[in-house]
C-alpha positions as CSV (number, residue, x, y, z in Angstrom):
1,M,-22.0,-9.6,-0.2
2,G,-18.4,-11.7,-0.2
3,R,-19.8,-13.8,2.7
4,F,-23.1,-14.7,0.7
5,L,-21.4,-15.7,-2.3
6,G,-18.8,-17.8,-0.5
7,I,-21.7,-19.6,1.3
8,M,-23.5,-19.7,-2.2
9,A,-20.2,-21.3,-3.6
10,I,-20.2,-24.4,-0.9
11,V,-23.4,-25.0,-1.4
12,G,-23.1,-25.5,-5.0
13,L,-20.1,-28.0,-4.4
14,L,-22.4,-30.0,-2.1
15,Y,-25.2,-30.2,-4.8
16,F,-23.0,-31.2,-6.9
17,S,-21.2,-33.6,-5.1
18,W,-23.9,-35.0,-3.0
19,P,-25.0,-38.1,-5.3
20,V,-21.4,-39.3,-4.8
21,I,-21.3,-38.6,-1.0
22,T,-24.6,-40.6,-0.5
23,E,-23.5,-43.7,-2.9
24,K,-20.2,-43.9,-1.0
25,M,-21.9,-43.5,2.6
26,D,-24.4,-46.1,1.4
27,S,-21.9,-48.5,0.8
28,I,-20.2,-48.2,4.1
29,D,-21.5,-49.9,7.4
30,S,-19.8,-48.6,10.2
31,F,-18.5,-45.3,11.3
32,Q,-14.8,-46.5,11.5
33,E,-15.5,-47.6,7.6
34,L,-16.6,-44.1,7.0
35,Q,-13.7,-42.3,8.6
36,S,-11.5,-44.5,6.8
37,E,-13.1,-43.8,3.3
38,I,-13.1,-39.6,4.4
39,D,-9.1,-40.1,5.3
40,S,-8.2,-41.9,1.8
41,I,-10.6,-39.6,0.0
42,K,-8.8,-36.7,1.7
43,N,-5.2,-38.1,1.3
44,N,-5.5,-38.8,-2.5
45,P,-3.7,-36.3,-4.4
46,E,-5.5,-36.5,-7.6
47,T,-8.7,-35.6,-5.1
48,A,-6.7,-32.8,-3.6
49,K,-5.8,-31.5,-7.4
50,K,-9.4,-31.7,-8.5
51,F,-10.4,-29.7,-5.6
52,N,-8.1,-27.1,-5.6
53,E,-8.9,-27.0,-9.3
54,L,-12.7,-26.2,-8.7
55,Y,-12.0,-24.2,-6.0
56,D,-10.1,-21.9,-8.5
57,Q,-12.6,-21.8,-10.6
58,V,-15.3,-20.9,-8.1
59,Q,-12.6,-18.0,-7.5
60,E,-12.8,-16.9,-11.0
61,V,-16.5,-16.7,-11.3
62,L,-17.0,-14.8,-8.2
63,L,-14.3,-12.5,-9.4
64,M,-16.2,-12.1,-12.8
65,F,-19.4,-11.5,-10.7
66,D,-17.8,-8.9,-8.5
67,N,-16.6,-7.1,-11.6
68,Q,-19.6,-7.0,-12.6
69,L,-21.2,-5.5,-9.1
70,E,-18.7,-3.2,-9.6
71,K,-20.4,-1.6,-12.6
72,L,-23.7,-1.2,-11.1
73,P,-24.8,2.0,-9.4
74,Q,-24.0,1.6,-5.6
75,P,-26.2,2.7,-2.8
76,K,-24.2,6.0,-1.1
77,E,-23.6,5.6,2.3
78,K,-24.4,8.7,4.4
79,E,-21.4,10.2,5.9
80,E,-20.6,13.7,7.5
81,P,-19.2,16.0,4.6
82,I,-15.4,16.8,5.4
83,K,-14.5,20.3,5.1
84,K,-12.2,21.5,2.7
85,V,-8.8,23.1,3.5
86,E,-8.8,26.4,2.9
87,L,-5.4,26.6,1.2
88,K,-3.0,30.0,1.9
89,A,0.0,31.1,-0.3
90,P,3.6,30.1,2.0
91,A,4.2,33.0,4.7
92,D,8.0,32.0,4.8
93,Q,8.8,29.4,2.4
94,V,7.9,28.1,-1.2
95,Y,5.8,25.5,-0.6
96,S,3.4,24.4,2.0
97,I,1.2,21.7,3.2
98,H,-2.1,21.7,4.7
99,N,-0.8,25.3,5.4
100,I,1.9,23.9,7.4
101,E,5.6,24.8,6.0
102,L,9.1,23.4,6.8
103,G,10.3,25.2,10.3
104,D,6.7,25.3,11.9
105,S,6.8,24.1,15.6
106,K,5.0,20.9,16.6
107,A,3.0,22.8,19.2
108,E,1.6,25.1,16.7
109,I,0.9,22.5,14.4
110,E,-1.2,20.2,17.0
111,Q,-2.7,23.4,18.4
112,K,-4.7,23.4,15.1
113,L,-4.9,19.9,14.2
114,G,-5.0,18.0,17.4
115,P,-2.4,15.1,17.9
116,A,-1.2,12.5,15.3
117,V,-3.5,9.8,14.3
118,R,0.1,7.8,13.6
119,S,3.5,8.0,14.4
120,S,5.8,5.7,12.9
121,L,9.7,4.7,12.4
122,N,10.9,6.1,8.8
123,E,14.5,6.1,7.1
124,Y,15.7,9.3,8.6
125,G,15.7,7.9,12.1
126,T,12.6,9.9,13.1
127,D,9.1,9.4,12.8
128,W,6.4,10.2,10.0
129,N,3.6,11.6,12.1
130,A,0.2,11.4,10.0
131,Y,-2.7,13.8,10.4
132,H,-5.8,13.3,8.7
133,D,-9.7,13.0,9.6
134,N,-10.6,9.1,8.0
135,Y,-8.0,9.8,5.4
136,H,-9.2,12.6,4.3
137,N,-7.0,15.9,4.2
138,F,-4.2,13.7,4.5
139,F,-0.4,14.7,4.9
140,M,2.3,13.7,7.3
141,V,5.1,15.7,9.2
142,M,8.4,14.7,10.4
143,Y,9.8,16.6,13.0
144,D,13.4,17.2,14.3
145,Q,15.2,17.4,17.9
146,D,13.8,20.8,18.3
147,N,10.3,19.6,17.4
148,K,10.1,21.6,14.3
149,A,8.9,20.4,11.1
150,C,11.6,19.2,9.0
151,G,9.6,16.8,6.9
152,L,6.6,17.2,5.0
153,Y,4.3,15.1,2.3
154,T,1.2,14.6,1.0
155,N,-0.7,13.0,-2.1
156,Q,-3.8,14.9,-1.4
157,D,-4.8,18.5,-2.6
158,L,-3.0,20.1,0.2
159,I,0.0,21.9,-1.4
160,S,0.1,25.6,-2.0
161,S,3.3,27.3,-3.3
162,K,4.5,30.8,-3.8
163,N,5.4,29.4,-7.9
164,G,2.2,28.0,-8.5
165,I,2.6,24.4,-8.3
166,K,0.3,22.3,-6.9
167,L,-1.6,18.9,-7.5
168,G,-2.6,18.4,-11.0
169,V,-0.1,20.5,-12.4
170,S,2.0,19.2,-15.6
171,K,5.5,17.8,-15.2
172,D,6.4,20.2,-18.5
173,T,5.2,23.1,-16.0
174,V,7.1,21.7,-12.8
175,R,10.5,22.0,-15.1
176,A,9.6,25.1,-16.9
177,K,9.4,26.8,-13.7
178,L,12.3,25.0,-11.7
179,G,14.6,24.0,-14.2
180,E,16.5,20.6,-14.6
181,P,15.9,18.3,-11.9
182,L,18.8,16.7,-9.8
183,K,20.5,13.8,-10.9
184,E,22.6,12.9,-8.2
185,I,23.0,14.1,-4.3
186,R,26.5,14.4,-2.7
187,K,27.0,13.4,0.7
188,G,30.4,13.7,2.1
189,F,32.8,12.4,-1.0
190,I,29.9,9.9,-2.0
191,L,27.8,10.6,-4.8
192,Y,24.3,9.1,-4.7
193,Q,22.4,8.6,-8.1
194,L,18.8,9.6,-8.0
195,D,16.4,7.5,-10.1
196,Q,15.6,9.0,-14.0
197,S,12.4,7.1,-14.8
198,G,10.7,10.2,-15.1
199,E,8.2,9.4,-12.3
200,Y,9.4,12.0,-10.1
201,D,11.8,15.1,-10.2
202,V,14.0,16.3,-7.0
203,F,15.4,20.0,-6.7
204,L,16.8,21.6,-4.3
205,Q,15.2,24.8,-3.2
206,D,15.6,27.2,-0.4
207,H,17.6,24.4,1.3
208,A,15.2,21.9,1.2
209,Y,14.9,18.6,-0.7
210,V,11.7,19.0,-3.3
211,T,10.4,15.6,-4.5
212,I,7.6,16.2,-7.2
213,F,5.9,12.8,-8.1
214,Y,4.2,12.4,-11.0
215,D,1.2,10.3,-12.2
216,K,1.9,9.2,-15.4
217,H,-2.0,7.7,-16.0
218,E,-3.1,11.1,-15.2
219,N,-1.1,12.9,-18.1
220,N,2.1,13.0,-15.9
221,T,0.5,15.5,-13.5
222,V,1.4,16.2,-10.1
223,T,0.3,13.7,-7.8
224,A,2.3,14.0,-4.5
225,I,4.8,16.0,-3.0
226,Q,7.9,15.4,-0.6
227,L,9.8,18.3,1.1
228,I,13.0,17.3,3.5
229,T,15.3,19.7,5.0
230,K,18.7,19.6,3.4
231,D,20.3,19.1,6.9
232,M,18.0,16.3,7.7
233,E,18.7,14.9,4.2
234,Q,22.7,15.1,4.8
235,N,22.4,13.4,8.4
236,K,21.0,10.5,6.7
237,A,24.4,8.9,5.9
238,D,23.7,6.0,3.7
239,F,21.6,5.2,0.8
240,Y,19.6,2.4,2.6
241,T,18.5,3.0,6.1
242,K,19.9,-0.3,8.8
243,A,16.9,-2.5,9.1
244,S,15.2,-3.1,12.3
245,P,12.0,-4.2,13.8
246,Q,10.8,-0.9,14.5
247,L,11.4,0.7,10.7
248,K,10.1,-2.7,9.2
249,E,6.8,-1.8,11.0
250,G,7.1,1.9,10.1
251,F,7.5,1.2,6.6
252,E,4.1,-1.1,6.5
253,Y,2.1,1.0,8.5
254,Q,3.0,3.9,6.3
255,L,1.9,2.2,2.9
256,F,-1.2,1.3,4.6
257,D,-1.8,4.6,5.2
258,L,-0.7,6.1,1.9
259,T,-2.5,3.4,0.2
260,N,-5.9,4.3,1.9
261,A,-5.3,8.6,1.5
262,A,-4.8,7.6,-2.5
263,R,-8.2,5.5,-2.2
264,V,-10.3,8.3,-0.5
265,E,-8.4,10.8,-3.1
266,H,-10.1,8.8,-5.3
267,K,-13.4,8.8,-3.9
268,L,-13.3,5.5,-2.7
269,P,-13.4,4.0,0.7
270,F,-10.5,3.3,2.7
271,L,-9.6,-0.5,4.0
272,T,-9.4,-2.0,7.1
273,W,-5.8,-2.9,8.6
274,D,-5.7,-7.0,8.9
275,E,-3.3,-8.2,11.2
276,H,-3.6,-11.9,9.8
277,V,-3.2,-11.7,6.5
278,K,-0.3,-8.9,7.2
279,E,1.9,-11.8,8.6
280,T,1.2,-13.7,5.2
281,A,2.5,-10.7,3.5
282,R,5.3,-10.4,5.7
283,K,6.7,-14.1,5.3
284,H,6.4,-13.5,1.6
285,S,8.5,-10.3,1.8
286,T,11.0,-12.3,4.2
287,D,11.3,-15.3,1.6
288,M,12.0,-13.0,-1.1
289,A,14.6,-11.3,0.9
290,V,16.3,-14.5,2.1
291,N,16.3,-16.3,-0.8
292,H,16.9,-13.1,-3.2
293,Y,13.8,-13.3,-5.6
294,F,11.5,-11.1,-6.8
295,D,7.8,-12.8,-7.9
296,H,4.2,-13.1,-7.0
297,T,4.9,-17.2,-7.3
298,N,7.4,-18.1,-4.7
299,L,9.8,-21.0,-4.6
300,K,7.3,-23.7,-3.8
301,G,5.3,-22.7,-6.8
302,Q,2.8,-21.1,-4.6
303,S,0.7,-18.0,-5.9
304,P,-0.7,-15.2,-3.7
305,F,-4.1,-16.9,-3.1
306,D,-2.4,-20.3,-2.2
307,R,-0.7,-18.6,0.4
308,M,-3.4,-17.1,2.1
309,K,-5.3,-20.3,2.0
310,E,-2.4,-22.0,3.6
311,D,-2.8,-19.3,6.1
312,H,-6.7,-19.9,6.8
313,I,-7.8,-16.5,5.4
314,I,-11.2,-17.1,4.0
315,F,-11.4,-14.9,0.7
316,Y,-13.8,-14.5,-2.2
317,L,-11.7,-11.7,-3.7
318,A,-7.8,-10.9,-3.1
319,G,-4.7,-9.3,-4.9
320,E,-1.0,-8.5,-3.9
321,N,1.2,-5.8,-4.7
322,L,4.8,-6.2,-5.0
323,A,7.7,-3.5,-4.6
324,Y,11.3,-4.0,-4.5
325,G,14.4,-1.4,-3.4
326,Q,12.6,1.9,-2.9
327,L,14.1,3.8,-0.4
328,S,11.0,4.2,1.3
329,S,7.1,3.2,1.6
330,I,6.5,6.7,-0.1
331,F,8.6,6.1,-3.2
332,A,7.0,2.4,-3.4
333,H,3.7,3.6,-2.9
334,E,4.0,6.1,-6.0
335,G,5.6,3.7,-8.1
336,L,3.0,1.3,-7.3
337,M,0.5,4.0,-8.4
338,N,2.5,4.5,-11.8
339,S,1.8,0.9,-12.6
340,L,-1.4,-0.3,-14.0
341,G,-1.8,-3.7,-12.5
342,H,-0.7,-2.5,-8.7
343,R,-3.0,0.8,-9.6
344,E,-5.8,-1.3,-9.9
345,N,-5.3,-3.2,-6.9
346,I,-5.1,0.2,-4.7
347,L,-8.0,1.4,-6.3
348,R,-10.5,-1.5,-6.4
349,K,-13.8,-0.9,-5.2
350,G,-14.6,-4.7,-3.9
351,Y,-11.5,-4.6,-1.5
352,K,-12.3,-4.5,2.3
353,Y,-9.1,-5.6,3.9
354,L,-5.4,-4.9,3.5
355,G,-2.2,-6.1,5.3
356,V,1.3,-5.0,4.2
357,G,4.6,-7.3,5.2
358,V,8.0,-5.5,4.6
359,A,11.6,-7.4,4.8
360,F,15.2,-6.3,4.5
361,N,17.7,-8.6,2.7
362,D,21.4,-8.3,3.7
363,K,22.0,-4.9,1.8
364,A,19.2,-3.4,3.9
365,Q,17.0,-3.1,0.9
366,P,13.6,-3.4,1.3
367,Y,10.8,-5.6,0.2
368,Y,7.3,-4.7,0.4
369,T,4.0,-7.3,-0.1
370,E,0.4,-6.2,-0.1
371,N,-2.2,-8.4,0.4
372,F,-5.6,-7.1,-0.1
373,Y,-8.7,-9.0,0.0
374,A,-12.8,-9.2,0.7
375,K,-14.8,-12.0,2.4
């Protein structure tokens, strides 16, 4: 549909421009003159400005058309039903995810589930291992040097606990059961202050840091959980992890996977990774990190759509999400889901492709750019 609309837009431009084109051609006697005339039109700043304005107007019309299409009943694609996980109460720990607990061995986990779909470096200096079936039943596991689960995360309905906390439980219920959340974490002689926005709470339970994320657009109910053993958290010496190409790529893939897991949880199709637009996103993150600004419009005055056009990305629908300073892609993603405009991008039906670009400034603080589009 996107390609068809794009072709129709081009046909429309040609239709309305053709009288002017033929008039010009009738007055030109040779190919050299024709080429010269084309160059003069192409290099005319006023012409370029008008063309860009017309292009932007076409994009707006196509976006309006796409919005109307989203409201129409859509034919459902036939797909194999995904078996719902039968959740059981944890045997040893307070919490389990996909019936996996902290301390379970990698061999046991992969005997049940098979190998991870993706392994990528995280801020703890080890990998998040993502397990899922086309982003259904999505969760991630981190293993320590003994190949025991020392970290777990999910943003889907895979949480089980001994205290009744699971997906959809209210923040008030969580705090009534667990008490006041931590305001800081001590590491050696340094106290690290935790975010007090109320979008998530951190508790220390059973020798593990439990981070419970809330969805303020769903009445402040539990939307995700992260479990990290106390030893693993204490081994992470600094607030921000030293930047590296591997960590940059890890954050990019993790944010991509988290976005798709959220889409599937909301009954939407997952997006395809796009290497081309990833480079566009990464360049913008790098520009912001190097030049110390945070904005969708860069210092040249270019919008996300300008940058995508400059990189020869053909689209009829596009959008951009930005995040800055979060400790990891998990915190970045959960923050974006609590920001209405960014949430709408993550959960937009019309998008088909996504590229994520990450860069770090001189303080190791990450900048995240997500570029969505359809063609």
